[in-house]
C-alpha positions in Angstrom: 0.0 0.1 0.0 1.4 3.6 -1.0 1.7 5.8 2.0 0.1 9.1 0.8 1.6 12.5 0.9 1.1 14.1 4.5 0.1 18.2 4.3 2.3 20.0 6.4 0.4 21.6 8.9 -0.2 21.0 12.4 -2.3 17.7 13.6 -5.3 19.2 15.1 -6.3 16.0 16.8 -4.4 15.8 19.9 -4.4 11.9 19.9 -3.0 11.8 16.3 -0.2 14.5 17.3 1.2 12.7 20.1 1.3 9.2 18.0 2.6 11.2 15.3 5.3 13.1 17.5 6.5 9.8 19.3 7.2 7.8 15.9 9.0 11.3 14.3 10.8 12.1 17.6 12.0 7.6 17.9 13.0 8.5 14.0 14.9 11.7 14.6 17.1 10.6 17.7 18.0 7.2 15.5 19.2 9.4 12.2 21.4 11.5 15.1 23.0 8.6 16.4 23.6 7.0 12.8 25.0 10.3 11.7 27.4 10.3 14.5 28.3 6.9 14.1 28.8 6.8 10.2 30.4 10.0 9.8 32.4 10.9 13.0 30.2 13.7 13.5 29.8 15.7 16.7 25.8 15.6 17.3 23.5 17.3 20.1 20.0 17.1 19.3 17.6 18.6 22.4 13.6 18.2 21.7 11.0 19.6 23.9 7.8 18.0 23.6 3.9 20.1 23.8 4.2 19.4 27.4 7.6 20.4 28.4 9.1 16.7 28.3 12.5 16.9 27.6 14.4 14.6 25.0 17.9 14.5 23.9 21.4 12.7 22.6 24.8 14.1 22.1 27.4 12.1 20.9 29.7 13.4 23.3 29.0 15.8 26.4 26.3 17.9 25.3 27.3 21.1 27.5 30.7 20.7 25.5 28.7 21.0 22.8 26.6 23.9 23.7 29.6 26.1 24.6 31.2 25.1 21.6 28.1 26.2 19.4 28.1 28.9 21.4 31.6 30.2 20.4 31.6 29.4 17.1 28.1 32.1 16.6 30.1 34.7 18.6 33.1 34.3 16.2 31.2 34.0 13.6 29.2 37.2 14.3 32.4 39.1 14.9 34.2 38.1 12.2 30.7 39.3 9.9 31.0 42.6 12.0 34.8 43.1 11.3 33.9 42.6 7.6 31.3 44.8 7.7 33.7 47.5 9.3 36.4 46.9 6.8 34.2 47.1 3.6 32.9 50.3 5.2 36.7 51.9 5.4 36.9 50.6 2.2 34.1 52.8 0.8 35.7 55.7 2.4 38.9 55.3 1.0 37.3 54.8 -2.1 35.4 58.2 -1.7 38.4 59.9 -0.9 40.5 58.5 -3.6 37.8 60.1 -6.2 37.5 63.0 -4.2 41.4 63.6 -4.6 41.4 62.9 -8.4 38.6 64.9 -9.0 41.3 67.8 -7.8 44.2 66.6 -9.5 42.3 66.9 -12.3 41.1 70.3 -11.8 44.5 71.5 -11.2 45.8 70.0 -14.1 43.1 71.5 -16.2 44.4 74.7 -14.6 47.7 74.4 -15.4 46.9 73.5 -19.3 45.3 77.4 -19.3 41.7 76.2 -19.3 39.4 77.1 -17.1 41.1 80.2 -15.3 38.1 82.9 -15.7 37.2 81.6 -12.4 40.6 82.2 -10.9 41.7 85.2 -8.9 45.1 87.0 -9.2 46.6 85.1 -6.3 45.8 82.1 -8.0 46.8 83.0 -11.9 50.2 84.1 -9.9 50.4 80.7 -7.9 49.5 78.7 -11.4 52.3 81.1 -13.1 54.7 80.0 -10.5 54.6 76.4 -10.7 54.8 76.8 -14.4 58.1 78.5 -14.3 59.5 75.6 -11.8 58.4 73.1 -14.1 59.9 74.8 -17.2 63.4 75.1 -14.8 63.2 71.3 -14.2 62.3 70.3 -17.7 65.2 72.5 -19.3 67.6 71.2 -16.9 66.8 67.6 -18.0 67.0 68.5 -21.3 70.7 70.1 -20.9 71.2 66.8 -19.3 70.4 64.7 -21.4 72.3 66.6 -24.7 75.4 66.1 -22.4 75.3 62.9 -21.9 74.4 62.1 -25.4 77.3 64.5 -26.4 79.4 62.8 -24.0 78.5 58.9 -26.1 79.4 61.0 -29.4 82.6 62.0 -28.4 83.5 58.8 -26.8 82.5 56.8 -30.1 84.6 59.4 -32.2 87.6 58.6 -30.1 86.8 54.8 -30.6 86.8 55.3 -34.8 90.2 57.4 -34.3 91.8 55.3 -32.4 90.7 52.1 -35.2 91.5 54.6 -37.8 94.9 55.4 -36.8 95.6 51.8 -36.1 94.8 51.1 -39.7 96.9 53.8 -41.1 100.1 52.0 -39.4 99.4 48.9 -40.5 99.1 50.0 -44.0 102.7 52.0 -43.6 104.7 49.1 -42.0 103.3 46.6 -44.1 101.7 47.9 -47.7 102.5 44.6 -49.3 101.6 41.8 -46.6 105.5 42.0 -45.8 107.6 43.5 -43.2 110.1 46.0 -43.6 113.1 43.8 -43.2 112.0 41.8 -46.3 111.3 44.8 -48.3 114.7 46.1 -47.8 116.0 42.9 -48.6 114.1 42.9 -52.2 115.4 46.2 -53.0 119.0 45.1 -52.4 118.7 42.0 -54.0 117.4 44.1 -57.0 120.5 46.9 -56.8 123.3 43.8 -56.4 121.6 42.7 -60.3 121.9 46.1 -61.7 125.4 46.4 -60.0 126.2 43.4 -62.2 125.5 44.2 -65.1 127.2 47.3 -65.1 130.6 45.9 -64.4 130.4 43.1 -67.1 133.9 43.8 -69.1 134.6 41.9 -72.8 132.3 41.1 -75.5 129.6 39.3 -75.7 129.8 35.7 -76.5 128.5 35.3 -80.5 127.5 32.1 -81.8 130.1 30.1 -84.0 
């Protein structure tokens, strides 16, 4: 026989309500015991009947379980409160940063020459002073960069001159791939040949 669906509302008949309470209570206590054994969970169950009778189950000391529950809920509430405070601080910081950015943007527009109609003479003089100071810093930085670039070019020029001098010295010493001693040797040999040709005495040999 299929069990019909029970409507979830208070049972008006007192006898039927008591019977249902006893059955459901026993089933609930059994399930709590099974959960504690099968899953090694710390389970505590407290039931008060309509007449005020107490029924309870606990896998360990129920007082320790209650204290643990109180501590957990207290820490949870404290943590939640701290989180709310932290979020509020972040919102305040974000609002402060937005205001600061707006002021910087407004000051930037003034430095660019925009929105000066509402400025007083003192404000205009202050802006002019700031621009002059910035201009001095920009020119100093520009001069430093030019100086560094000039030093690099001078170093490159010196390196090229040194390499050119080495190549020139090499060409003077060894224009044909030989040393000076070898060149002198060749020249002396040529002179000796010329001397021998000039000092030849006698008629040339004639063919017979």
